[in-house]
N, C-alpha and C positions, 0 to 999 in steps of 0.2 A: 127782270135783274139779267136775264141769257143775252139780251141781245144790246145790255149795257156792256159787258164782257167782251161783248163777240167783238164792237165799236171799238175798245181801245185796245192800247199798240202794248201787247205782252199779256194782256188779258189782266192785266192790271186796272182800279178803277181811281181816279183822279176826284180830287175832293171838288170839283162837280158834279160826277156823280154820283155822291154823297147826296149835296145838298139836292139833286133830282128826284133821287130814289125820298129823301124825308118829303119832298114838294106829292108825289105820287101819295106816299100814304098819307096825308092830309087831307087828300083833296075829297070831292063829294064822291068817290067813287077806290075810296083807298081804302085804310084797314081804319075799323069801327072806333077800336083802343087808342091805338093812336091820335086819330081827330078830337075824341073830349078832352086830353090830355091839355093842361095847364102849365104856366110860371109854377101856381103855388101845388099840384100836385104832383111833376116830376122834382121836385122841390129835395127833396129827400132822397133820391135816384142821384143826382148831383153831387150831391154830398158823401151815397156811399161808394160812386164810381173813383172817387177823389181817395179816398180810404182803402178800395182796391190796388189804385196806383203805385199809394203808399207801402203796401206791402207786398207788393210787386217787387220791389224795389230795394225792401229790406228785407225778402229770401234772394235778392241776385237773382233771378227768375225772368233773363231776357225777355225772354219767348210771351211769360204771363204778361211783361211788363207794353210788349208791343199790342201784344192781344187791348189787357186794361188802358192804355194812349188810347186806344180807336175807341176804346167806346164815351171816354171822357170827351172823345169830339164831335161825339153823336149825343152827346145834353149840350153843347154848346151849337151846334147844328137843329138843334130841339129845340131852346130855348133861341135861335137865332130866324126861325119858320113863325114860332108863334110871333113872337117879334113885329115878322114884318107882317103877318096877314092883321094886328092890329097895328098898324101904318106907327109902331114905333121906332124901330130901326133893321137893316138885312146886317146877314151874316158879314157884306163886304163893310159894311158900315165898324162891325166888331175884329177884324182885319184894318182895318184903318187907323180904327183908335190905338189898338195896340202896337204897332208900327209906328205912328206919330209919337206916343207915349216913350216907346224906347230909344228913340231918336234927344226926345225934347229932352227925356231923363240921363243920357250917356251926351253931356255938351262937353264931357275929358275928351270926346272920339266924335265924336258930331260935329264942335265946335270949337270956342274957342280957352273952354277951363280947364284945368290944372290937376290932376292927380296922379300920385306917384306910388299908394299904393292901396289898399280893400278898404282901411280905414272912412281913409279923405274918399274914395267913391263913396259909398254908401254915404255918407254927409252930401253929400253934392247932393245925390238921393233925395233928399230927404228936403232940402233946402227950394227942390227944384219941385216935390210935391206937395208941401205947404203952400208955392208960390198957385204949382196948377188950382190947389183945392181952395184956393182960399181961408185954408185959416190962417187964420190973425194972432190964434193964442196957442201959446198950450196944451190950453182945456179943450180945444179946438184937437187937437193934436193927439187928445186922450178919447175925447167921444169918437171921435174917425177908426181905433179897434170894432172891428165887427162884433158883434151881441151875438151870432152866429160861432164865432170864435170856442171850442172847448173852453172852459173856463180856468184851466188853468195854461193854457195857450196866452190866453187876454189878458188874464193878471200878471205874466212877464211881458211881454207885451208895454199894458198901459203903466206899471213901471219903472222899465226900459225909459220909453216916455219923458216920464216926474223927472226923471235923474238928471235928466239933460236941461231941466225949469233950476236943478238942484237938489230935488226931490229925492232923497235916497227911505222911503220907508222903513225896508228888509234885507238891505241891499250885504250885508256882513253877520256873520256869527259871534262877532265882537261883540257887537255892542248891546247886546240885551233881546233888543225886540221878540226874537224869536218864541225866547225861556218869558217873557216877559206873556209872548201871546198865548204859548201855553195854560202857562199861570190860573191865565182870566180863563181859559179851555175850562180848565179843571176847577175854577170855584163858578163856574158858568154850571156845571154838572155838578156843583154840591146842593144849589141853590134848588135844583134841578126846576129851575125854568126854563122850556122848549125854547122859549124864543131867543134864549139873554143863550142857552145850547146854542140851539143856530148861530146864532148871529156869531160869539166865541170862535166858533166851528168857522166858518166864515175867513175870519180875520186869519187865523192860523196859517189856512190852505193862503190865505193870499200871498201874506207873511214867507210861506214860502214858497210858493212859486216867483218872489220878486229873488229871491236868495241864488236862484240860478243865475243869472243878470252876473253875480261878480265869482260867483262859483264853477260854473265855464262848465254849468251840467243844465243839459235842456228837459224841462219838467216831466214834458210830456211822456219820454223819452224814456228817460229816468222810472217811473212807475208802471207804463208797460213793462221795463222790464222784471220790475219785481212782482210785477202779479205773476209774468211769465216761470221766475224760478219759486216763488211757491204753488204754483199748478207743479211745476216736479219736482219741488220734497211732496208735494199732499200723496202725488202716481209714486216716491217711491215708499212713505210709509203707508200705503194702501195696498202695497205689495210684502210689505212684509207681513199686516196685521190688514186682513181686507177685512174683517167682522168689528176692530175697531184701529184705523187709520188716526185714530186721534192717537194712541196707547204707543206709538212706535212715531208722531211727527216731532221732527226737528225743528 
């Protein structure tokens, strides 16, 4: 590493240096832990790094963001190295793919298409994406939403895509569907049927997730804010009555 730093201009490493470091770590004489890793074993690490990037953004911390983006880049390099060793693809293939994707999905910039506003840009993006991924039906677009997404996010995205086919499952407070979902949940709870309760609870949450598309509120952000608000109120209550915070909770 010292040799790499000494050979780089101004003592700063480049992407090529990062790739070389990862190659060394994965080599027979490298790090035993790094050599043992697979795509699956570092899957959760990749997810955690994405959340840490988001946390740095939420906190407005540019220094932390720089560091967390580096950690995220490490995950890209790590997965790419594992893939290269297995003969699947290389880091250069990743860069080539995303560069060409950006050009392809911006025909209003690199082609002849026209887009006067962000809404038209998103419509173009979706149209190109459907063609690119050979999505021939609306169902294909729904199934393409990653199952690894947080459930609220996935629910909202699925319903947003369904809306393009004219299906608004729970897109308005005035259509009574949320009230119906809550009523069904209450009835399921009264029945004491655990399977029915789970299904009704899921339907109510799914309806709430879809509602974000009409009220213009991000479900994940709204729930996160509610959790933080609860913690702040709990802290205040405990400060007033450490032995029985529930008595001071508001």
